N, C-alpha and C positions, 0 to 999 in steps of 0.2 A: 755420604759427605766425602768430598775429595781431600787430598792431603793438604792443599793450600788453604782450604776452608778450615780444616782442623787446626792448622798452625795459627791462623788468624783468630780463631775462637779460644785458643788456649789461655791467653791473658785474661779474657773475660771470665772463664771458668775459674781461674785461680783467684780472681778478685771477688767474684760473687758466689762461688761454689760453697764456701762455708755458711753464707747466709741462707742459701737454698737448703742446705743439709739440715740446718737447725729447724726450719719450717717443716721439713719432711719428718724429722725425728719426733717432733712434738705431736703430730697428728698420727693416730693409730689406724691400722687397717680396720675394716669393719669388724666389730666385735659385739657379741650379745652380752648385755648387762641386765641383771635382774635385781629388783629391790622395790623400795617404796617410791611410787610415782606421786609426787606431791604438787598440788595446785592450791596453796593456802590463801591466796588473794588474787584479784584479777591480774592477768598477764605474767604471773610468776609461776614458773614450773621448774622442777628439778627431779632428778632420780638419785636416791640414796642407795648405794650398793655397799659391798664389803670394803671398797676402796675410798668411799667418801661421797660427797654431794656433787653430782654432775649437773651443771646448769644447762637447762634447755631454753629458757626464756626469762627475761627480766622486764617487768613493767616499765614502759617508757623507752625501752631500748630497741633499736632496729636490728640487733644482733641475735635474734632468736634463731634456733636451729631450723634448717630447712626440713620439711616433712612433718611438721608438728600436726598437720591435719590427719596423719595416720594414727595418732593417738585416739582421736574421737572423744566421745562423751564418757569419761570414766565413771561418772555417777550412775550410768545406766546398768552397771554390774555391781559386783561386790565392792563396796565403797564406804568410807566414813566421812560424814560431814563434820568439819571441825570449826568452820567459820562461815555461818550462813550456808550458801550453796557451794562453798569451797571446801576442799578436803584432800583425802589421799586414798590411794588404791595400791595394789601390788601388781607388778607386771614385769615383763621382759621386753627389751627392745634391742634391735640390732642398730648400732650407731657408729658414726665416725666422730671421734672426739679428740680434743687436744689435751693430752695428759698434763701439760705444764699449767694450763689455765683451768682445767676441769670443766671446760666448755664443750658441750655437744654441738658439733657443727651440722650434723645431718642425721635425721631419724630415717632409717631404711625400712623398718617394720616394727610393729608393736603387738603384743599379746597380753591381755589382762589375765591375771591369775586370782585365785581365791585369796582373801586376806590371810587365811590360815597358813598359806605357803610362806609368806614373809614373816608372820608371827613365829613360826617354828624354826626359822633360819638363825642359828646362833651367831652368824657373822653380821647380821643386821641389827641396828639399834631398835629398841622397843619403842613403839609409838605410844604417846600419852593420850 
């Protein structure tokens, strides 16, 4: 970028820079989160880890996380049915999420773990 372009862009950066910075600070770099992967009812998914409930998808919303297909069928492995065909499992996923809204924006990978792994984790709530 040449000097003239930088001078012309400066007022825009001053005006919109704080807005851009807020968006960037809310979204975290890819991080691996482990805990209870819950699908209690159709279209509702979240991950509960030591920091709380991270929303993956909400029934009727178009704002579900990209990459949900990477989770696959959690009922095919170590799984608890708690509501008909719906329930929960234990797993780790690499995600990009917004810390302010606790919304997962993108699932980059998923690995299901034995339920005992989450059961033994003192930082996770116990499942009923």
